[in-house]
Z-matrix of the N, CA and C atoms (Angstrom, degrees):
N
C 1 1.448
C 2 1.528 1 110.05
N 3 1.319 2 116.86 1 -36.09
C 4 1.459 3 120.36 2 -178.94
C 5 1.531 4 111.31 3 -61.20
N 6 1.309 5 117.06 4 -38.90
C 7 1.473 6 119.47 5 179.84
C 8 1.531 7 111.15 6 -65.89
N 9 1.329 8 116.22 7 -38.10
C 10 1.462 9 119.22 8 177.70
C 11 1.525 10 110.31 9 -65.19
N 12 1.317 11 116.72 10 -42.65
C 13 1.461 12 120.56 11 179.51
C 14 1.528 13 110.72 12 -64.11
N 15 1.318 14 116.97 13 -37.36
C 16 1.459 15 120.75 14 177.36
C 17 1.528 16 110.14 15 -65.72
N 18 1.324 17 116.13 16 -42.67
C 19 1.464 18 120.16 17 178.06
C 20 1.509 19 113.18 18 -66.16
N 21 1.312 20 117.23 19 -26.05
C 22 1.464 21 121.90 20 -179.76
C 23 1.526 22 112.28 21 -83.86
N 24 1.324 23 117.01 22 -7.19
C 25 1.463 24 121.17 23 179.66
C 26 1.530 25 108.90 24 -63.93
N 27 1.328 26 117.83 25 127.50
C 28 1.473 27 120.11 26 -178.99
C 29 1.533 28 112.84 27 -58.81
N 30 1.324 29 117.36 28 -26.39
C 31 1.461 30 119.62 29 179.30
C 32 1.525 31 110.84 30 -69.35
N 33 1.333 32 117.18 31 -34.67
C 34 1.468 33 120.05 32 177.76
C 35 1.521 34 109.96 33 -66.34
N 36 1.321 35 116.75 34 -42.43
C 37 1.472 36 120.01 35 178.15
C 38 1.515 37 111.27 36 -62.57
N 39 1.310 38 115.71 37 -41.64
C 40 1.476 39 120.59 38 178.28
C 41 1.528 40 109.57 39 -61.89
N 42 1.304 41 117.36 40 -40.76
C 43 1.483 42 121.80 41 179.05
C 44 1.530 43 109.77 42 -59.10
N 45 1.343 44 117.00 43 -48.83
C 46 1.474 45 119.68 44 -177.92
C 47 1.518 46 111.50 45 -65.68
N 48 1.330 47 117.29 46 -35.71
C 49 1.462 48 119.80 47 177.86
C 50 1.525 49 111.12 48 -67.31
N 51 1.317 50 116.18 49 -42.35
C 52 1.466 51 119.92 50 178.19
C 53 1.516 52 111.40 51 -65.88
N 54 1.315 53 117.10 52 -41.63
C 55 1.464 54 121.33 53 178.71
C 56 1.529 55 110.76 54 -60.22
N 57 1.326 56 115.75 55 -43.42
C 58 1.463 57 119.81 56 178.29
C 59 1.524 58 110.80 57 -63.00
N 60 1.311 59 117.18 58 -43.29
C 61 1.459 60 121.51 59 -179.11
C 62 1.524 61 110.98 60 -63.14
N 63 1.322 62 116.99 61 -46.97
C 64 1.465 63 121.98 62 -179.17
C 65 1.527 64 110.74 63 -62.16
N 66 1.322 65 117.73 64 -38.78
C 67 1.465 66 120.98 65 -176.70
C 68 1.525 67 113.21 66 -90.22
N 69 1.322 68 118.08 67 0.10
C 70 1.447 69 120.69 68 178.47
C 71 1.524 70 113.71 69 75.65
N 72 1.314 71 117.11 70 20.50
C 73 1.475 72 122.39 71 178.26
C 74 1.521 73 109.14 72 -88.04
N 75 1.320 74 117.04 73 160.08
C 76 1.476 75 118.00 74 172.95
C 77 1.530 76 109.10 75 -66.20
N 78 1.310 77 115.33 76 139.87
C 79 1.473 78 120.00 77 179.38
C 80 1.526 79 108.16 78 -72.25
N 81 1.342 80 116.88 79 126.94
C 82 1.459 81 119.36 80 -178.60
C 83 1.533 82 111.25 81 -68.99
N 84 1.318 83 116.76 82 151.31
C 85 1.469 84 119.24 83 177.65
C 86 1.526 85 110.25 84 -68.34
N 87 1.296 86 115.57 85 155.98
C 88 1.464 87 120.88 86 -179.96
C 89 1.519 88 110.73 87 -70.72
N 90 1.320 89 115.69 88 131.64
C 91 1.456 90 121.31 89 175.88
C 92 1.527 91 111.86 90 -103.34
N 93 1.337 92 116.52 91 2.23
C 94 1.461 93 121.10 92 -176.70
C 95 1.536 94 112.97 93 -54.31
N 96 1.343 95 119.40 94 -47.89
C 97 1.475 96 117.78 95 -179.57
C 98 1.529 97 112.67 96 -64.15
N 99 1.317 98 116.34 97 -38.07
C 100 1.472 99 120.36 98 -179.27
C 101 1.523 100 110.43 99 -67.40
N 102 1.329 101 116.53 100 -45.66
C 103 1.455 102 120.05 101 -179.58
C 104 1.525 103 111.71 102 -65.36
N 105 1.326 104 117.16 103 -40.38
C 106 1.469 105 120.31 104 178.61
C 107 1.533 106 110.01 105 -61.56
N 108 1.332 107 116.81 106 -44.08
C 109 1.471 108 120.58 107 178.95
C 110 1.534 109 110.40 108 -63.14
N 111 1.336 110 116.46 109 -45.16
C 112 1.451 111 121.60 110 -177.06
C 113 1.535 112 111.69 111 -63.98
N 114 1.320 113 116.77 112 -43.04
C 115 1.469 114 121.16 113 178.57
C 116 1.519 115 110.41 114 -63.36
N 117 1.335 116 117.01 115 -43.64
C 118 1.459 117 120.94 116 177.70
C 119 1.526 118 110.66 117 -62.14
N 120 1.319 119 117.03 118 -42.65
C 121 1.466 120 120.95 119 179.61
C 122 1.522 121 110.92 120 -63.05
N 123 1.315 122 117.72 121 -41.94
C 124 1.459 123 120.86 122 179.51
C 125 1.533 124 111.53 123 -66.28
N 126 1.318 125 116.85 124 -39.44
C 127 1.471 126 120.43 125 179.11
C 128 1.531 127 111.04 126 -68.12
N 129 1.332 128 115.55 127 -39.07
C 130 1.466 129 119.68 128 -177.28
C 131 1.505 130 111.77 129 -75.00
N 132 1.314 131 116.61 130 -45.08
C 133 1.473 132 120.85 131 -177.71
C 134 1.523 133 110.18 132 70.18
N 135 1.308 134 114.99 133 178.82
C 136 1.460 135 119.80 134 -179.17
C 137 1.516 136 111.95 135 -107.43
N 138 1.320 137 116.93 136 -13.78
C 139 1.453 138 119.96 137 -178.76
C 140 1.517 139 111.81 138 82.53
N 141 1.336 140 117.50 139 -1.33
C 142 1.458 141 121.33 140 179.09
C 143 1.517 142 109.39 141 -95.82
N 144 1.315 143 115.76 142 147.14
C 145 1.453 144 119.68 143 174.70
C 146 1.524 145 108.83 144 -93.73
N 147 1.316 146 115.91 145 152.05
C 148 1.467 147 120.63 146 178.85
C 149 1.513 148 110.17 147 -69.06
N 150 1.318 149 115.96 148 140.07
C 151 1.470 150 119.67 149 -178.93
C 152 1.487 151 110.18 150 -115.47
């Protein structure tokens, strides 16, 4: 979970965007909404046990 939270940090996204710009690479799309949803889903869980 800690790695996901680190990846969701806006500073990390800014770093990757700047790195792409400096190197002339295409700027990657933002994963912030996806990571936020995924972290929330993992914290919430479904309440079901694995069968």
